[in-house]
N, C-alpha and C positions, 0 to 999 in steps of 0.2 A: 504494500500500500504506500502511496506517495505521501510525503510530508505535507502538512498544512502549514501555511505561513502568513505573516503580515509584516508590514513595514512601519517602523516608528519614525515619523518625520516631524520637522518643525517648519511649517510653511506659513506664509502670510498671504491672505486674500487681499491683494492690492486694491481691487475694486472697492471692497468694504472699507479699507483704510482711507481711500480717496473720498468715498461718500461721507465718512465721519469727518474728514478734514473740511469738506465743503459745507457740511452742516455747522461746523464750528465757525467757519468764516461768516456764515449768515448770522449766527447767534451773536458773535462778537460785534458785527456791524449794527445790530439792532438793539442790543442791550444798553440801558442807560448808564450803567456803571463803567462801561468801556468807552463812552463818548469823550473825545478829546484826550485820550491817553495814548494814541498812536498804536494801539494794540492791533497786531495782525499775526496771521499764521499762514504759512505757505510751504510748498515742497522746496527743498534745497538739494537737488541732485536726486539720484535714484532711490536711496534708502534713508534719507534724512528729511526731517521737518524742522523748519525754523520758525520760532516764535519771537516777535519783537514787541516791545512796549516801553513806555517812558519810566516805569518803575519795576522793581523786582517783584513786588506783590502782584501787579497787573500781569506780568509775564507768567507767574505761577497760576494766576486765576485762569488765564487762557489755556494753560496746560490742564487744569482741572476740568474745564469744559471739554477739551479734546478727549481726555480719558473717559469722561462720562459718555461721550458719543461713541467711543470705541467699544465700551461695555454694552451699550444699547444695540450695537450692530453684531453682537455675539462673538466678539474677539476677546482674547485674553490680554490683560495689561502686561503680561510677561513679554509681549513682542516689543514693548516700548522700553528704550534705554535713555531716560532723560538726564541731561547734565544739569549743571547749576547755571542760573542766569549770570551772564557776564556783561559788565559795562563796556559798551563800544560806542565811543563818541558821546552823544546825548541820550542814547537809548540802550536798554538792556536786551541782550539776545540770548535765547535759550535754544540749544540744539537738542533734538530728540531723534535718536537713531532707531531704526527698526531692526530687530534681531531675527534672523532667519537662518535655518539650518542648524544641525547639531554638530558642535565642534568635537574634536577628538576627546577632550577631557570629559565632557558631558556624556559622550557615547560610551566611554569606558565606565563611567559611574553607573549609567543605566544598565549596561550588560552585567556589571557586578551585582546590582540589585536583583536582576533576573536570576543570575546563578545562585546567589545566596538565599533569596527568599521565595523564588518561584518553584514550581514543581520540577521534579527530576525529569531528565530527557528533553529539556528545552535547550535549543541552540540559538545563540545570538551572534550575528556577524555584523561588523561595522563595514558599511559600503558607502564611502565618501561622506556625505552629510546626512546619511540616514542609517537606520539599524534594521536588519532583517531578522525576525524572530521566527523560528520554525520548530515544529514538534509533530509527532505522529498522531497526537490526540487534539482535536479542536477544543475540547473542554479545558485543556491546559493553556491554550492560547487565550481563551476567555479569562482565565484566572490571572494570566500575566497582564492583560489589558486592565483589569480592575486593580491589580497591584500597583501598576504604574500611575493610574489615575489617582490613587490614594496617596502617592508620594508628593511631597512639596519640592519640586525641582524648580530651578530658576529659568527654565525655558518652557514655552508652550508646546505641548505634544499633540500630534494627531496620529491616528492609526489608519493606514491605507492598505490597499491590495490584499484584503483579507480573503484567503482561499484555502 
């Protein structure tokens, strides 16, 4: 009998992030507490979002609105890596990086969790920025998925290619 398997990945739905960003732009433009603060949020490259405002508090408030929109769109806050607001000229800039993919360190940590706490007979292979988990029994794979969902890792995980 062939092994059953699934992939553990950390991917970002760019369309959902873009929708959350556009909703944040609208809200910042319409809210009274952001009037006259020069508050704005926009894409800055492929994986970065830039927030600008005339005070550190306003920059953090825009970040809070963005995080709220991210949550409402069903994404995890673990995809965001927000820095600290830095003074640049007369305005504060806050860079927010989007984290995608499972790096080697986290992949090793996840495979160790599977080996130590998962059922016997489970194999975990690191394949680039994802992890393939395979077993002879589908029930064992379900157990591994629930085990990983219960762990508090610093990256957002999705489970794909379940077969």
